[in-house]
C-alpha positions as CSV (number, residue, x, y, z in Angstrom):
1,X,-3.0,32.7,-15.6
2,X,-1.8,31.3,-12.4
3,X,-5.3,30.4,-11.3
4,X,-5.6,28.5,-14.2
5,X,-1.9,26.5,-13.6
6,X,-2.7,26.3,-9.9
7,X,-6.7,24.5,-11.3
8,X,-4.7,22.1,-13.7
9,X,-2.5,20.9,-10.8
10,X,-5.4,20.0,-8.8
11,X,-7.0,18.2,-11.4
12,X,-4.0,16.3,-12.4
13,X,-3.5,14.9,-8.4
14,X,-7.0,14.5,-8.9
15,X,-6.6,11.9,-11.7
16,X,-3.8,10.5,-9.7
17,X,-5.6,10.0,-6.3
18,X,-8.2,8.6,-8.6
19,X,-6.0,6.0,-10.4
20,X,-4.7,4.9,-6.5
21,X,-8.5,4.7,-5.0
22,X,-9.5,2.4,-8.2
23,X,-6.5,0.1,-7.5
24,X,-7.0,-0.4,-3.8
25,X,-10.5,-1.5,-4.7
26,X,-10.0,-3.5,-7.3
27,X,-7.6,-5.1,-4.9
28,X,-10.3,-5.0,-1.6
29,X,-10.5,-9.2,-2.0
30,X,-6.9,-9.9,-2.5
31,X,-5.3,-11.9,0.3
32,X,-3.0,-10.0,2.3
33,X,-3.4,-6.8,0.4
34,X,-2.0,-3.1,2.0
35,X,-3.4,-0.2,0.8
36,X,-1.6,2.3,-1.2
37,X,-2.3,5.9,0.1
38,X,-1.2,9.6,-1.2
39,X,-0.8,13.0,0.0
40,X,-1.1,16.4,-1.8
41,X,1.8,18.7,-1.5
42,X,2.6,22.2,-1.9
43,X,4.9,23.0,-5.2
44,X,7.9,25.3,-3.9
45,X,6.1,28.9,-3.2
46,X,7.6,31.8,-4.5
47,X,8.7,34.6,-2.6
48,X,6.7,38.1,-4.2
49,X,8.6,41.4,-3.2
50,X,6.2,44.0,-2.0
51,X,7.3,47.8,-2.4
52,X,10.9,46.4,-2.1
53,X,10.7,45.7,1.7
54,X,8.4,42.9,2.6
55,X,7.3,39.7,0.3
56,X,4.1,37.6,-0.1
57,X,4.4,34.0,-0.2
58,X,2.8,33.1,-4.0
59,X,1.1,29.3,-4.2
60,X,1.8,27.2,-7.4
61,X,-0.4,24.6,-7.0
62,X,-0.5,21.1,-5.5
63,X,1.3,17.9,-6.3
64,X,0.5,14.2,-5.6
65,X,2.9,12.3,-3.9
66,X,2.9,8.5,-2.4
67,X,2.8,8.4,1.5
68,X,3.7,5.3,3.2
69,X,1.5,2.0,2.5
70,X,-1.0,1.5,5.1
71,X,0.5,-1.6,6.5
72,X,-2.5,-1.8,9.1
73,X,-4.2,-5.4,10.3
74,X,-6.9,-7.1,7.8
75,X,-9.6,-9.2,8.7
76,X,-8.9,-12.4,9.4
77,X,-11.0,-15.1,7.8
78,X,-11.7,-18.8,8.4
79,X,-10.4,-21.7,5.7
80,X,-9.8,-24.5,7.3
81,X,-6.9,-25.2,5.2
82,X,-3.5,-26.6,7.0
83,X,-1.4,-24.5,4.8
84,X,-3.9,-21.6,5.2
85,X,-1.7,-19.1,7.8
86,X,-2.6,-15.6,9.0
87,X,-0.6,-13.3,11.1
88,X,-1.9,-10.6,13.7
89,X,0.3,-8.3,15.0
90,X,2.9,-6.4,13.0
91,X,5.0,-9.3,12.0
92,X,5.8,-10.4,7.9
93,X,6.3,-14.2,6.3
94,X,9.9,-14.0,4.9
95,X,9.9,-15.9,1.8
96,X,12.9,-16.0,-0.6
97,X,12.7,-14.7,-4.5
98,X,15.3,-14.9,-7.2
99,X,15.8,-11.1,-6.1
100,X,16.6,-11.7,-2.6
101,X,14.5,-11.8,0.6
102,X,11.2,-10.1,0.5
103,X,8.2,-9.9,3.2
104,X,4.4,-10.6,2.6
105,X,1.0,-11.0,5.0
106,X,-0.2,-13.4,2.3
107,X,0.0,-17.0,3.8
108,X,-2.1,-18.5,1.4
109,X,1.1,-21.1,1.3
110,X,1.1,-25.0,-0.5
111,X,3.9,-28.0,-0.9
112,X,5.5,-28.0,-4.3
113,X,6.9,-31.4,-5.8
114,X,9.6,-31.7,-3.1
115,X,7.5,-30.5,-0.6
116,X,8.9,-27.1,0.0
117,X,6.1,-25.0,1.5
118,X,6.0,-22.2,-1.0
119,X,4.0,-19.0,-1.6
120,X,0.6,-18.9,-4.5
121,X,3.7,-17.5,-7.0
122,X,6.0,-20.5,-6.3
123,X,8.5,-18.8,-3.9
124,X,10.1,-20.8,-1.0
125,X,8.9,-19.3,2.4
126,X,11.7,-19.2,5.0
127,X,11.9,-20.4,8.4
128,X,14.6,-20.2,10.7
129,X,17.2,-22.5,9.2
130,X,16.4,-21.6,5.8
131,X,13.5,-22.8,3.4
132,X,10.6,-25.4,5.1
133,X,10.6,-28.7,3.9
134,X,7.7,-30.8,5.0
135,X,7.4,-34.5,5.4
136,X,4.4,-36.4,4.4
137,X,1.4,-36.6,7.8
138,X,-0.5,-34.1,9.6
139,X,0.8,-30.8,10.0
140,X,0.1,-28.8,13.1
141,X,1.4,-24.9,13.4
142,X,1.4,-23.2,16.3
143,X,1.2,-19.5,17.5
144,X,4.3,-19.2,17.4
145,X,5.0,-20.0,14.1
146,X,6.6,-23.9,15.4
147,X,5.4,-26.5,12.5
148,X,5.3,-30.0,13.6
149,X,4.2,-33.3,11.3
150,X,2.6,-36.4,13.2
151,X,3.5,-34.5,16.1
152,X,6.9,-34.0,15.8
153,X,8.5,-30.9,15.2
154,X,10.2,-30.0,12.2
155,X,10.6,-26.3,11.6
156,X,10.5,-22.7,12.9
157,X,8.7,-20.5,11.1
158,X,10.9,-17.2,10.3
159,X,9.1,-13.9,11.4
160,X,10.0,-10.7,10.7
161,X,9.3,-6.7,11.6
162,X,9.8,-3.9,9.4
163,X,11.9,-1.5,11.2
164,X,11.4,1.6,8.6
165,X,7.5,1.6,8.0
166,X,8.7,4.9,5.7
167,X,11.4,2.8,3.4
168,X,8.7,0.2,2.2
169,X,8.8,-0.7,-1.2
170,X,5.8,-2.7,-3.1
171,X,7.3,-5.5,-5.4
172,X,4.2,-6.8,-7.0
173,X,0.8,-6.8,-5.0
174,X,1.6,-9.0,-2.5
175,X,5.5,-8.7,-1.9
176,X,7.4,-5.8,0.4
177,X,11.2,-5.0,0.0
178,X,11.7,-2.9,3.3
179,X,14.8,-3.2,5.8
180,X,13.8,-5.7,8.8
181,X,14.5,-7.1,11.8
182,X,13.9,-11.1,12.1
183,X,15.2,-11.2,15.8
184,X,12.3,-10.2,17.3
185,X,8.9,-10.6,15.9
186,X,7.3,-8.4,19.0
187,X,3.3,-9.6,19.6
188,X,3.1,-11.5,16.1
189,X,0.9,-14.9,16.2
190,X,0.2,-17.1,13.7
191,X,-3.3,-18.7,13.1
192,X,-3.2,-22.1,11.2
193,X,-6.4,-22.3,8.7
194,X,-6.6,-18.8,8.3
195,X,-6.3,-15.5,6.0
196,X,-5.7,-12.4,6.2
197,X,-8.3,-10.2,4.0
198,X,-7.3,-7.1,2.2
199,X,-7.3,-3.9,4.5
200,X,-8.9,-2.0,2.2
201,X,-12.4,-0.5,3.5
202,X,-14.7,-0.5,0.2
203,X,-17.1,2.0,2.0
204,X,-13.9,4.6,3.1
205,X,-12.6,4.1,-0.4
206,X,-15.9,5.1,-2.5
207,X,-15.8,7.9,-0.3
208,X,-12.6,9.4,-1.3
209,X,-13.9,8.4,-5.2
210,X,-16.7,10.7,-5.0
211,X,-15.0,13.4,-2.9
212,X,-11.9,13.2,-5.7
213,X,-14.9,13.3,-8.3
214,X,-16.4,16.5,-7.0
215,X,-13.2,18.2,-6.8
216,X,-11.8,17.8,-10.4
217,X,-15.2,19.0,-11.5
218,X,-14.9,22.0,-9.0
219,X,-11.6,22.7,-11.2
220,X,-13.1,22.2,-14.0
221,X,-16.0,25.0,-13.3
222,X,-12.7,27.4,-11.7
223,X,-10.6,27.2,-15.2
224,X,-13.8,28.0,-17.1
225,X,-14.9,31.0,-15.1
226,X,-10.9,32.0,-15.4
227,X,-11.0,31.5,-19.1
228,X,-14.1,34.1,-19.2
229,X,-12.5,36.0,-17.3
230,X,-9.7,36.3,-19.5
231,X,-11.9,36.1,-22.6
232,X,-13.6,39.1,-21.1
233,X,-10.6,41.3,-20.3
234,X,-9.2,40.7,-24.1
235,X,-12.5,42.0,-25.3
236,X,-12.4,45.1,-23.0
237,X,-8.9,46.1,-24.1
238,X,-9.6,45.5,-27.3
239,X,-12.3,48.3,-27.3
240,X,-9.8,50.8,-25.3
């Protein structure tokens, strides 16, 4: 029955993979979205004792496990809104949430009733001196994150780089909890009047979806063949 269990594990993994690909495709137009990834790993092997001396590894199927989130750059699109900000490079914006400081690449910001710079969910965007509050006037933001209103400097955006990309946890669709350093944002540049799109490649995800479907079908056929073999063996034993 090992072949049936192995094929079943592949089918279950294919379902997990399909769910992930579907989620990525659904967020292909989400600002700043970073694609999720999965990888297939072997279950632990059993060692079979052969002739009392040699051992042979016996595979028990595969399992799907989360891989590090794909943090690669998404495309930059012009919006011409003063408070739409896109990042190039590895840095993230820092925002204050009730659960603590989180990171995001979604720069579709606005102003609340107190003229505080906030995300589309209403979380304050952090500058080097805390939440950013802007007076009325013409807003200008430089590539290094300096904010001026009517030509007067008022704040400096706080940008951070993730220090361990294998330890990133998604909080919602566009916020991340991860170890970071705000001391050196590296080659990051802020682009006013632009937004970063999702880094999901629709063509690649569609190809993956088709491959997963074919894999699932193949595993189904293997299970059917093995079931027929077991039925035939049982019938032959009965005749003997």
